BAFI-3210 file (N, C-alpha, C; in Angstrom, 3 decimals, decimal comma, padded with zeros to 6 digits):
// residues 78
n [1|2|3|4|5|6|7|8|9|10|11|12|13|14|15|16|17|18|19|20|21|22|23|24|25|26|27|28|29|30|31|32|33|34|35|36|37|38|39|40|41|42|43|44|45|46|47|48|49|50|51|52|53|54|55|56|57|58|59|60|61|62|63|64|65|66|67|68|69|70|71|72|73|74|75|76|77|78]
n.u [-002,131|000,469|000,488|001,299|004,361|005,127|003,613|003,040|003,285|004,073|005,765|005,252|005,031|002,800|002,058|001,967|-000,444|-002,408|-003,588|-005,030|-006,767|-008,262|-009,466|-011,091|-012,794|-014,105|-015,688|-017,630|-017,256|-017,079|-015,225|-013,968|-013,785|-012,172|-009,744|-009,109|-008,718|-006,444|-004,536|-004,150|-003,861|-003,200|-004,406|-003,224|-002,095|-004,378|-005,650|-004,019|-004,586|-007,336|-007,588|-006,140|-006,109|-006,603|-005,376|-004,478|-006,187|-007,704|-005,844|-004,839|-006,574|-005,924|-003,229|-003,334|-004,712|-002,914|-000,756|-001,977|-002,447|000,157|001,013|-000,630|000,304|002,949|002,425|001,347|003,522|005,157]
n.v [011,935|009,778|006,609|003,849|002,110|-000,418|-002,911|-001,966|-003,760|-006,452|-006,074|-006,648|-005,906|-003,449|-001,203|-001,417|-002,571|-000,794|001,085|-000,608|-001,682|000,627|001,439|-000,752|-000,793|001,619|001,009|-000,480|-003,022|-005,648|-005,051|-007,158|-009,269|-008,092|-007,635|-010,346|-011,286|-009,759|-010,960|-010,364|-011,623|-011,597|-010,098|-007,748|-006,543|-006,157|-004,284|-002,107|-001,309|-000,868|001,229|003,411|006,784|009,231|012,254|014,453|015,880|017,294|018,967|020,605|022,956|024,613|025,073|026,478|028,759|029,848|030,423|032,299|034,338|034,990|036,138|038,418|039,790|040,297|041,975|044,173|045,087|046,013]
n.w [-004,354|-005,120|-006,762|-004,849|-005,421|-004,545|-002,355|000,941|003,015|002,192|000,001|-002,678|-006,156|-007,221|-008,622|-011,374|-011,909|-011,249|-013,085|-014,832|-012,977|-012,143|-014,576|-015,191|-012,957|-013,291|-015,504|-014,364|-013,357|-010,901|-008,001|-006,533|-008,386|-010,303|-008,881|-008,341|-010,984|-011,691|-010,198|-007,574|-004,678|-001,968|000,996|001,908|-000,312|-001,839|-000,270|-000,679|-003,317|-003,188|-001,386|-002,290|-003,104|-005,488|-005,119|-006,453|-008,181|-006,383|-005,260|-007,259|-007,803|-005,572|-005,951|-008,366|-007,533|-005,714|-007,407|-009,088|-007,199|-006,459|-008,833|-008,899|-006,685|-007,476|-009,689|-008,405|-006,953|-008,880]
ca.u [-001,181|000,945|000,198|002,482|004,991|005,042|002,781|003,806|003,465|004,827|006,732|004,886|004,853|001,374|001,805|001,695|-001,793|-003,330|-004,353|-005,991|-007,782|-009,097|-010,240|-012,150|-013,767|-014,942|-016,648|-018,688|-016,945|-016,977|-013,827|-013,431|-013,456|-011,022|-008,551|-008,779|-008,176|-005,144|-003,608|-003,954|-004,414|-002,987|-005,279|-002,459|-001,978|-005,720|-005,905|-003,277|-005,288|-008,636|-007,567|-005,362|-006,937|-005,896|-005,662|-003,938|-007,288|-008,127|-004,762|-004,603|-007,201|-005,211|-001,977|-003,626|-005,065|-001,680|-000,034|-002,683|-002,245|001,548|001,090|-001,291|001,228|004,063|002,006|001,150|004,808|005,856]
ca.v [010,964|008,887|005,208|003,155|001,179|-001,749|-003,068|-001,551|-004,896|-007,610|-005,625|-007,072|-004,836|-003,275|000,015|-001,742|-003,024|000,223|001,660|-001,611|-001,752|001,830|001,379|-001,791|-000,372|002,687|000,426|-001,088|-004,386|-005,920|-004,960|-008,449|-010,009|-007,396|-007,974|-011,732|-011,389|-009,131|-011,785|-009,767|-012,634|-011,231|-008,989|-006,526|-005,905|-005,730|-003,111|-001,039|-000,807|-000,406|002,481|004,505|007,889|010,212|013,560|015,507|016,696|018,122|019,890|021,540|024,294|025,432|025,503|027,505|029,984|030,359|030,941|033,532|035,349|035,437|037,017|039,647|040,518|040,771|043,094|045,276|045,581|046,697]
ca.w [-003,887|-006,149|-006,555|-004,276|-006,338|-003,908|-001,187|002,124|003,922|001,657|-000,999|-004,040|-007,089|-007,458|-009,403|-012,765|-012,015|-010,826|-014,196|-015,261|-011,941|-012,191|-015,812|-015,080|-011,935|-013,891|-016,416|-013,583|-012,927|-009,478|-007,532|-006,143|-009,593|-010,934|-008,123|-008,580|-012,324|-011,718|-009,429|-006,228|-003,785|-000,563|001,418|002,092|-001,670|-002,226|000,494|-001,277|-004,481|-002,777|-000,551|-002,912|-003,532|-006,309|-004,532|-007,321|-008,690|-005,289|-004,933|-008,365|-007,632|-004,581|-006,571|-009,335|-006,797|-005,180|-008,550|-009,471|-006,149|-006,620|-009,997|-008,502|-005,785|-008,259|-010,506|-007,505|-006,540|-010,028]
c.u [-000,769|000,608|001,451|003,048|004,893|004,108|003,639|004,132|004,391|005,847|006,421|004,625|003,367|001,069|001,441|000,267|-002,856|-004,183|-005,400|-007,125|-008,784|-009,985|-011,374|-013,206|-014,681|-015,951|-017,748|-018,439|-016,841|-015,539|-013,192|-012,971|-012,229|-009,749|-008,145|-008,160|-006,771|-004,102|-003,271|-004,596|-004,292|-003,842|-004,510|-002,303|-003,323|-006,063|-005,219|-003,991|-006,637|-008,620|-006,777|-006,317|-006,139|-006,285|-005,188|-005,029|-007,853|-007,113|-004,585|-005,272|-006,467|-003,892|-002,253|-003,977|-003,841|-000,858|-000,658|-002,433|-000,803|001,702|000,457|-000,344|002,400|003,659|001,763|002,507|005,501|005,178]
c.v [010,097|007,415|004,537|002,147|-000,263|-001,748|-002,736|-002,743|-005,988|-007,255|-006,029|-005,842|-004,673|-002,084|-000,313|-002,228|-001,940|000,791|000,683|-001,706|-000,597|001,807|000,412|-001,435|000,711|002,153|-000,343|-002,518|-004,478|-005,863|-006,302|-009,244|-009,421|-007,745|-009,434|-011,933|-010,803|-009,933|-011,210|-010,693|-012,259|-010,025|-007,679|-005,802|-005,404|-004,394|-001,902|-000,462|-000,248|000,975|003,628|005,539|008,878|011,615|014,712|016,407|017,634|019,213|020,963|022,904|025,184|025,915|026,606|028,829|030,621|031,054|032,268|034,653|035,851|036,396|038,386|040,463|041,075|041,987|044,338|045,877|046,341|047,973]
c.w [-005,088|-005,768|-005,939|-005,292|-005,802|-002,707|000,037|003,050|003,405|000,561|-002,417|-004,894|-007,397|-008,397|-010,837|-012,983|-011,755|-011,945|-014,739|-014,250|-012,035|-013,435|-015,726|-014,054|-012,510|-014,875|-015,677|-013,149|-011,405|-009,028|-007,132|-007,336|-010,287|-010,197|-008,288|-009,976|-012,467|-010,891|-008,058|-005,206|-002,314|-000,176|001,626|000,754|-002,137|-001,536|-000,140|-002,475|-004,117|-002,078|-001,109|-003,470|-004,335|-005,820|-005,367|-007,841|-007,631|-004,976|-006,008|-008,192|-006,630|-005,167|-007,565|-008,641|-006,208|-006,249|-008,998|-008,486|-006,224|-007,766|-009,660|-007,625|-006,542|-009,129|-009,636|-007,071|-007,666|-010,307]
res [x|x|x|x|x|x|x|x|x|x|x|x|x|x|x|x|x|x|x|x|x|x|x|x|x|x|x|x|x|x|x|x|x|x|x|x|x|x|x|x|x|x|x|x|x|x|x|x|x|x|x|x|x|x|x|x|x|x|x|x|x|x|x|x|x|x|x|x|x|x|x|x|x|x|x|x|x|x]
***
């Protein structure tokens, strides 16, 4: 899933803060403190960052398998 550009509820811009949020969370900082430092005061905006899941890494293996299978079928047809 792509990071939402704006909060679905209030419309505040949040996409520019996502990479900072992810980097700081991976280093072990407290999510509450990170969100406070980034200026995310509304709970609707905080929800957007907390619940965003990067699913692209889960989708790539299926895409690669589909591409490989298409190549196999094409080689069998030739």
